[in-house]
PDB file of N, CA, C and O in Angstrom:
ATOM      1  N   MET A   1      82.323 160.217  58.563  1.00  0.00           N
ATOM      2  CA  MET A   1      81.942 160.659  59.897  1.00  0.00           C
ATOM      3  C   MET A   1      82.705 159.839  60.924  1.00  0.00           C
ATOM      4  O   MET A   1      83.010 158.667  60.707  1.00  0.00           O
ATOM      5  N   LYS A   2      83.000 160.468  62.028  1.00  0.00           N
ATOM      6  CA  LYS A   2      83.754 159.804  63.089  1.00  0.00           C
ATOM      7  C   LYS A   2      82.892 158.773  63.813  1.00  0.00           C
ATOM      8  O   LYS A   2      81.666 158.784  63.710  1.00  0.00           O
ATOM      9  N   ARG A   3      83.548 157.895  64.537  1.00  0.00           N
ATOM     10  CA  ARG A   3      82.862 156.843  65.290  1.00  0.00           C
ATOM     11  C   ARG A   3      81.982 157.456  66.375  1.00  0.00           C
ATOM     12  O   ARG A   3      82.172 158.608  66.767  1.00  0.00           O
ATOM     13  N   ASP A   4      81.013 156.668  66.856  1.00  0.00           N
ATOM     14  CA  ASP A   4      80.174 157.109  67.968  1.00  0.00           C
ATOM     15  C   ASP A   4      81.044 157.402  69.175  1.00  0.00           C
ATOM     16  O   ASP A   4      82.074 156.761  69.380  1.00  0.00           O
ATOM     17  N   LYS A   5      80.625 158.370  69.969  1.00  0.00           N
ATOM     18  CA  LYS A   5      81.375 158.799  71.141  1.00  0.00           C
ATOM     19  C   LYS A   5      80.563 158.526  72.394  1.00  0.00           C
ATOM     20  O   LYS A   5      79.333 158.479  72.355  1.00  0.00           O
ATOM     21  N   HIS A   6      81.262 158.349  73.503  1.00  0.00           N
ATOM     22  CA  HIS A   6      80.627 158.199  74.809  1.00  0.00           C
ATOM     23  C   HIS A   6      80.717 159.532  75.532  1.00  0.00           C
ATOM     24  O   HIS A   6      81.766 160.175  75.515  1.00  0.00           O
ATOM     25  N   LEU A   7      79.633 159.953  76.166  1.00  0.00           N
ATOM     26  CA  LEU A   7      79.602 161.218  76.884  1.00  0.00           C
ATOM     27  C   LEU A   7      79.137 160.959  78.307  1.00  0.00           C
ATOM     28  O   LEU A   7      78.023 160.483  78.526  1.00  0.00           O
ATOM     29  N   GLY A   8      79.983 161.269  79.263  1.00  0.00           N
ATOM     30  CA  GLY A   8      79.605 161.168  80.671  1.00  0.00           C
ATOM     31  C   GLY A   8      79.381 162.564  81.221  1.00  0.00           C
ATOM     32  O   GLY A   8      80.226 163.441  81.043  1.00  0.00           O
ATOM     33  N   ILE A   9      78.249 162.783  81.889  1.00  0.00           N
ATOM     34  CA  ILE A   9      77.963 164.099  82.452  1.00  0.00           C
ATOM     35  C   ILE A   9      77.565 163.965  83.915  1.00  0.00           C
ATOM     36  O   ILE A   9      77.095 162.916  84.354  1.00  0.00           O
ATOM     37  N   THR A  10      77.761 165.036  84.652  1.00  0.00           N
ATOM     38  CA  THR A  10      77.328 165.096  86.038  1.00  0.00           C
ATOM     39  C   THR A  10      76.220 166.135  86.132  1.00  0.00           C
ATOM     40  O   THR A  10      76.398 167.280  85.714  1.00  0.00           O
ATOM     41  N   ILE A  11      75.064 165.730  86.688  1.00  0.00           N
ATOM     42  CA  ILE A  11      73.948 166.653  86.873  1.00  0.00           C
ATOM     43  C   ILE A  11      73.424 166.497  88.295  1.00  0.00           C
ATOM     44  O   ILE A  11      73.702 165.506  88.971  1.00  0.00           O
ATOM     45  N   SER A  12      72.673 167.480  88.731  1.00  0.00           N
ATOM     46  CA  SER A  12      72.110 167.431  90.077  1.00  0.00           C
ATOM     47  C   SER A  12      71.064 166.320  90.172  1.00  0.00           C
ATOM     48  O   SER A  12      70.493 165.895  89.167  1.00  0.00           O
ATOM     49  N   GLY A  13      70.831 165.870  91.379  1.00  0.00           N
ATOM     50  CA  GLY A  13      69.811 164.849  91.598  1.00  0.00           C
ATOM     51  C   GLY A  13      68.434 165.321  91.176  1.00  0.00           C
ATOM     52  O   GLY A  13      67.634 164.539  90.660  1.00  0.00           O
ATOM     53  N   GLU A  14      68.154 166.596  91.393  1.00  0.00           N
ATOM     54  CA  GLU A  14      66.859 167.148  91.006  1.00  0.00           C
ATOM     55  C   GLU A  14      66.682 167.111  89.491  1.00  0.00           C
ATOM     56  O   GLU A  14      65.642 166.677  88.995  1.00  0.00           O
ATOM     57  N   HIS A  15      67.704 167.568  88.752  1.00  0.00           N
ATOM     58  CA  HIS A  15      67.617 167.539  87.289  1.00  0.00           C
ATOM     59  C   HIS A  15      67.510 166.110  86.776  1.00  0.00           C
ATOM     60  O   HIS A  15      66.759 165.839  85.839  1.00  0.00           O
ATOM     61  N   HIS A  16      68.253 165.201  87.382  1.00  0.00           N
ATOM     62  CA  HIS A  16      68.196 163.791  86.976  1.00  0.00           C
ATOM     63  C   HIS A  16      66.782 163.258  87.152  1.00  0.00           C
ATOM     64  O   HIS A  16      66.221 162.648  86.241  1.00  0.00           O
ATOM     65  N   GLY A  17      66.213 163.489  88.323  1.00  0.00           N
ATOM     66  CA  GLY A  17      64.853 163.003  88.583  1.00  0.00           C
ATOM     67  C   GLY A  17      63.840 163.566  87.609  1.00  0.00           C
ATOM     68  O   GLY A  17      62.970 162.846  87.118  1.00  0.00           O
ATOM     69  N   LYS A  18      63.954 164.852  87.331  1.00  0.00           N
ATOM     70  CA  LYS A  18      63.012 165.482  86.405  1.00  0.00           C
ATOM     71  C   LYS A  18      63.204 164.970  84.978  1.00  0.00           C
ATOM     72  O   LYS A  18      62.234 164.791  84.242  1.00  0.00           O
ATOM     73  N   LEU A  19      64.445 164.739  84.597  1.00  0.00           N
ATOM     74  CA  LEU A  19      64.705 164.224  83.256  1.00  0.00           C
ATOM     75  C   LEU A  19      64.177 162.796  83.111  1.00  0.00           C
ATOM     76  O   LEU A  19      63.627 162.437  82.070  1.00  0.00           O
ATOM     77  N   VAL A  20      64.344 161.992  84.146  1.00  0.00           N
ATOM     78  CA  VAL A  20      63.781 160.637  84.138  1.00  0.00           C
ATOM     79  C   VAL A  20      62.262 160.707  83.996  1.00  0.00           C
ATOM     80  O   VAL A  20      61.673 159.954  83.220  1.00  0.00           O
ATOM     81  N   TYR A  21      61.635 161.600  84.738  1.00  0.00           N
ATOM     82  CA  TYR A  21      60.182 161.764  84.673  1.00  0.00           C
ATOM     83  C   TYR A  21      59.738 162.117  83.252  1.00  0.00           C
ATOM     84  O   TYR A  21      58.813 161.507  82.715  1.00  0.00           O
ATOM     85  N   ILE A  22      60.406 163.110  82.646  1.00  0.00           N
ATOM     86  CA  ILE A  22      60.052 163.547  81.292  1.00  0.00           C
ATOM     87  C   ILE A  22      60.285 162.427  80.286  1.00  0.00           C
ATOM     88  O   ILE A  22      59.454 162.200  79.407  1.00  0.00           O
ATOM     89  N   ALA A  23      61.415 161.722  80.410  1.00  0.00           N
ATOM     90  CA  ALA A  23      61.719 160.618  79.487  1.00  0.00           C
ATOM     91  C   ALA A  23      60.638 159.558  79.557  1.00  0.00           C
ATOM     92  O   ALA A  23      60.172 159.076  78.525  1.00  0.00           O
ATOM     93  N   GLU A  24      60.234 159.189  80.765  1.00  0.00           N
ATOM     94  CA  GLU A  24      59.181 158.179  80.916  1.00  0.00           C
ATOM     95  C   GLU A  24      57.859 158.678  80.342  1.00  0.00           C
ATOM     96  O   GLU A  24      57.141 157.924  79.686  1.00  0.00           O
ATOM     97  N   TYR A  25      57.541 159.927  80.585  1.00  0.00           N
ATOM     98  CA  TYR A  25      56.320 160.527  80.054  1.00  0.00           C
ATOM     99  C   TYR A  25      56.306 160.486  78.532  1.00  0.00           C
ATOM    100  O   TYR A  25      55.272 160.219  77.920  1.00  0.00           O
ATOM    101  N   GLU A  26      57.463 160.752  77.925  1.00  0.00           N
ATOM    102  CA  GLU A  26      57.596 160.767  76.470  1.00  0.00           C
ATOM    103  C   GLU A  26      57.797 159.374  75.871  1.00  0.00           C
ATOM    104  O   GLU A  26      57.829 159.222  74.650  1.00  0.00           O
ATOM    105  N   GLY A  27      57.932 158.359  76.726  1.00  0.00           N
ATOM    106  CA  GLY A  27      58.111 156.986  76.232  1.00  0.00           C
ATOM    107  C   GLY A  27      59.518 156.706  75.743  1.00  0.00           C
ATOM    108  O   GLY A  27      59.730 155.866  74.869  1.00  0.00           O
ATOM    109  N   ARG A  28      60.479 157.418  76.316  1.00  0.00           N
ATOM    110  CA  ARG A  28      61.874 157.223  75.931  1.00  0.00           C
ATOM    111  C   ARG A  28      62.679 156.756  77.141  1.00  0.00           C
ATOM    112  O   ARG A  28      62.279 156.946  78.290  1.00  0.00           O
ATOM    113  N   SER A  29      63.818 156.145  76.851  1.00  0.00           N
ATOM    114  CA  SER A  29      64.793 155.866  77.901  1.00  0.00           C
ATOM    115  C   SER A  29      65.484 157.179  78.251  1.00  0.00           C
ATOM    116  O   SER A  29      65.351 158.172  77.534  1.00  0.00           O
ATOM    117  N   MET A  30      66.210 157.176  79.341  1.00  0.00           N
ATOM    118  CA  MET A  30      66.976 158.366  79.716  1.00  0.00           C
ATOM    119  C   MET A  30      67.961 158.725  78.606  1.00  0.00           C
ATOM    120  O   MET A  30      68.062 159.889  78.216  1.00  0.00           O
ATOM    121  N   SER A  31      68.679 157.737  78.100  1.00  0.00           N
ATOM    122  CA  SER A  31      69.636 157.969  77.019  1.00  0.00           C
ATOM    123  C   SER A  31      68.924 158.488  75.773  1.00  0.00           C
ATOM    124  O   SER A  31      69.403 159.413  75.117  1.00  0.00           O
ATOM    125  N   GLY A  32      67.785 157.892  75.453  1.00  0.00           N
ATOM    126  CA  GLY A  32      67.009 158.321  74.298  1.00  0.00           C
ATOM    127  C   GLY A  32      66.531 159.754  74.432  1.00  0.00           C
ATOM    128  O   GLY A  32      66.513 160.499  73.452  1.00  0.00           O
ATOM    129  N   GLN A  33      66.140 160.148  75.644  1.00  0.00           N
ATOM    130  CA  GLN A  33      65.688 161.518  75.874  1.00  0.00           C
ATOM    131  C   GLN A  33      66.835 162.507  75.695  1.00  0.00           C
ATOM    132  O   GLN A  33      66.655 163.570  75.101  1.00  0.00           O
ATOM    133  N   ILE A  34      68.004 162.161  76.202  1.00  0.00           N
ATOM    134  CA  ILE A  34      69.166 163.037  76.066  1.00  0.00           C
ATOM    135  C   ILE A  34      69.550 163.177  74.594  1.00  0.00           C
ATOM    136  O   ILE A  34      69.845 164.281  74.136  1.00  0.00           O
ATOM    137  N   LEU A  35      69.550 162.070  73.850  1.00  0.00           N
ATOM    138  CA  LEU A  35      69.856 162.142  72.420  1.00  0.00           C
ATOM    139  C   LEU A  35      68.825 162.982  71.679  1.00  0.00           C
ATOM    140  O   LEU A  35      69.177 163.752  70.786  1.00  0.00           O
ATOM    141  N   TYR A  36      67.558 162.837  72.043  1.00  0.00           N
ATOM    142  CA  TYR A  36      66.492 163.641  71.446  1.00  0.00           C
ATOM    143  C   TYR A  36      66.754 165.129  71.677  1.00  0.00           C
ATOM    144  O   TYR A  36      66.631 165.934  70.754  1.00  0.00           O
ATOM    145  N   LEU A  37      67.114 165.492  72.911  1.00  0.00           N
ATOM    146  CA  LEU A  37      67.364 166.895  73.232  1.00  0.00           C
ATOM    147  C   LEU A  37      68.582 167.440  72.492  1.00  0.00           C
ATOM    148  O   LEU A  37      68.575 168.583  72.037  1.00  0.00           O
ATOM    149  N   ILE A  38      69.616 166.630  72.373  1.00  0.00           N
ATOM    150  CA  ILE A  38      70.808 167.052  71.632  1.00  0.00           C
ATOM    151  C   ILE A  38      70.457 167.282  70.166  1.00  0.00           C
ATOM    152  O   ILE A  38      70.851 168.294  69.587  1.00  0.00           O
ATOM    153  N   GLN A  39      69.721 166.352  69.564  1.00  0.00           N
ATOM    154  CA  GLN A  39      69.330 166.487  68.162  1.00  0.00           C
ATOM    155  C   GLN A  39      68.448 167.715  67.951  1.00  0.00           C
ATOM    156  O   GLN A  39      68.588 168.412  66.946  1.00  0.00           O
ATOM    157  N   LYS A  40      67.543 167.984  68.891  1.00  0.00           N
ATOM    158  CA  LYS A  40      66.680 169.157  68.815  1.00  0.00           C
ATOM    159  C   LYS A  40      67.517 170.434  68.863  1.00  0.00           C
ATOM    160  O   LYS A  40      67.267 171.370  68.104  1.00  0.00           O
ATOM    161  N   CYS A  41      68.495 170.473  69.741  1.00  0.00           N
ATOM    162  CA  CYS A  41      69.382 171.633  69.855  1.00  0.00           C
ATOM    163  C   CYS A  41      70.133 171.864  68.545  1.00  0.00           C
ATOM    164  O   CYS A  41      70.237 173.000  68.082  1.00  0.00           O
ATOM    165  N   ILE A  42      70.650 170.803  67.952  1.00  0.00           N
ATOM    166  CA  ILE A  42      71.397 170.921  66.692  1.00  0.00           C
ATOM    167  C   ILE A  42      70.481 171.421  65.578  1.00  0.00           C
ATOM    168  O   ILE A  42      70.865 172.305  64.813  1.00  0.00           O
ATOM    169  N   ARG A  43      69.279 170.867  65.482  1.00  0.00           N
ATOM    170  CA  ARG A  43      68.321 171.323  64.450  1.00  0.00           C
ATOM    171  C   ARG A  43      68.023 172.812  64.596  1.00  0.00           C
ATOM    172  O   ARG A  43      68.019 173.547  63.609  1.00  0.00           O
ATOM    173  N   GLU A  44      67.773 173.258  65.834  1.00  0.00           N
ATOM    174  CA  GLU A  44      67.450 174.662  66.074  1.00  0.00           C
ATOM    175  C   GLU A  44      68.642 175.565  65.745  1.00  0.00           C
ATOM    176  O   GLU A  44      68.463 176.633  65.159  1.00  0.00           O
ATOM    177  N   PHE A  45      69.847 175.149  66.115  1.00  0.00           N
ATOM    178  CA  PHE A  45      71.047 175.932  65.813  1.00  0.00           C
ATOM    179  C   PHE A  45      71.226 176.060  64.308  1.00  0.00           C
ATOM    180  O   PHE A  45      71.451 177.156  63.794  1.00  0.00           O
ATOM    181  N   GLU A  46      71.124 174.920  63.592  1.00  0.00           N
ATOM    182  CA  GLU A  46      71.338 174.940  62.146  1.00  0.00           C
ATOM    183  C   GLU A  46      70.222 175.677  61.415  1.00  0.00           C
ATOM    184  O   GLU A  46      70.457 176.254  60.353  1.00  0.00           O
ATOM    185  N   LYS A  47      69.029 175.666  61.961  1.00  0.00           N
ATOM    186  CA  LYS A  47      67.930 176.426  61.353  1.00  0.00           C
ATOM    187  C   LYS A  47      68.239 177.921  61.406  1.00  0.00           C
ATOM    188  O   LYS A  47      67.954 178.647  60.454  1.00  0.00           O
ATOM    189  N   GLU A  48      68.816 178.380  62.504  1.00  0.00           N
ATOM    190  CA  GLU A  48      69.135 179.795  62.671  1.00  0.00           C
ATOM    191  C   GLU A  48      70.442 180.196  62.002  1.00  0.00           C
ATOM    192  O   GLU A  48      70.542 181.289  61.443  1.00  0.00           O
ATOM    193  N   HIS A  49      71.453 179.317  62.052  1.00  0.00           N
ATOM    194  CA  HIS A  49      72.793 179.682  61.605  1.00  0.00           C
ATOM    195  C   HIS A  49      73.260 178.962  60.345  1.00  0.00           C
ATOM    196  O   HIS A  49      74.337 179.263  59.829  1.00  0.00           O
ATOM    197  N   GLY A  50      72.480 178.031  59.847  1.00  0.00           N
ATOM    198  CA  GLY A  50      72.886 177.244  58.694  1.00  0.00           C
ATOM    199  C   GLY A  50      73.617 175.982  59.120  1.00  0.00           C
ATOM    200  O   GLY A  50      74.026 175.853  60.274  1.00  0.00           O
ATOM    201  N   PRO A  51      73.780 175.060  58.195  1.00  0.00           N
ATOM    202  CA  PRO A  51      74.424 173.780  58.515  1.00  0.00           C
ATOM    203  C   PRO A  51      75.842 173.976  59.065  1.00  0.00           C
ATOM    204  O   PRO A  51      76.578 174.868  58.640  1.00  0.00           O
ATOM    205  N   ILE A  52      76.191 173.133  60.002  1.00  0.00           N
ATOM    206  CA  ILE A  52      77.547 173.126  60.550  1.00  0.00           C
ATOM    207  C   ILE A  52      78.417 172.357  59.550  1.00  0.00           C
ATOM    208  O   ILE A  52      78.111 171.209  59.230  1.00  0.00           O
ATOM    209  N   PRO A  53      79.496 172.972  59.053  1.00  0.00           N
ATOM    210  CA  PRO A  53      80.335 172.291  58.051  1.00  0.00           C
ATOM    211  C   PRO A  53      81.018 171.045  58.624  1.00  0.00           C
ATOM    212  O   PRO A  53      81.533 171.059  59.741  1.00  0.00           O
ATOM    213  N   GLU A  54      81.008 169.980  57.839  1.00  0.00           N
ATOM    214  CA  GLU A  54      81.653 168.712  58.258  1.00  0.00           C
ATOM    215  C   GLU A  54      83.098 168.907  58.648  1.00  0.00           C
ATOM    216  O   GLU A  54      83.578 168.273  59.587  1.00  0.00           O
ATOM    217  N   ASP A  55      83.810 169.787  57.932  1.00  0.00           N
ATOM    218  CA  ASP A  55      85.242 169.975  58.232  1.00  0.00           C
ATOM    219  C   ASP A  55      85.476 170.743  59.524  1.00  0.00           C
ATOM    220  O   ASP A  55      86.621 170.860  59.961  1.00  0.00           O
ATOM    221  N   GLU A  56      84.430 171.268  60.147  1.00  0.00           N
ATOM    222  CA  GLU A  56      84.536 171.965  61.428  1.00  0.00           C
ATOM    223  C   GLU A  56      84.307 171.019  62.616  1.00  0.00           C
ATOM    224  O   GLU A  56      84.529 171.399  63.765  1.00  0.00           O
ATOM    225  N   LEU A  57      83.863 169.789  62.335  1.00  0.00           N
ATOM    226  CA  LEU A  57      83.565 168.843  63.405  1.00  0.00           C
ATOM    227  C   LEU A  57      84.845 168.244  63.971  1.00  0.00           C
ATOM    228  O   LEU A  57      85.769 167.920  63.226  1.00  0.00           O
ATOM    229  N   LYS A  58      84.893 168.101  65.264  1.00  0.00           N
ATOM    230  CA  LYS A  58      86.089 167.555  65.926  1.00  0.00           C
ATOM    231  C   LYS A  58      85.824 166.170  66.449  1.00  0.00           C
ATOM    232  O   LYS A  58      86.712 165.551  67.035  1.00  0.00           O
TER     233      LYS A  58
END
C-alpha cells in the first residue's frame, strides 16, 4: 500500500462550522470526523459495487 497522503480541501464557513459541531458531538476531532466519513463512504461503495481492486488504486 502507498504511503499516507495529505489532503487539503476548501469548504464554506457554514459547512466548516457544522462539521466542527458534528465532530465535537461525536467526540472526534475535525480530522477524525473527516476520516470517519471517508471510511463510511468507501464501505458503502464497496458494499454496493464490491471491493475496489488494489491495482486500480492511484
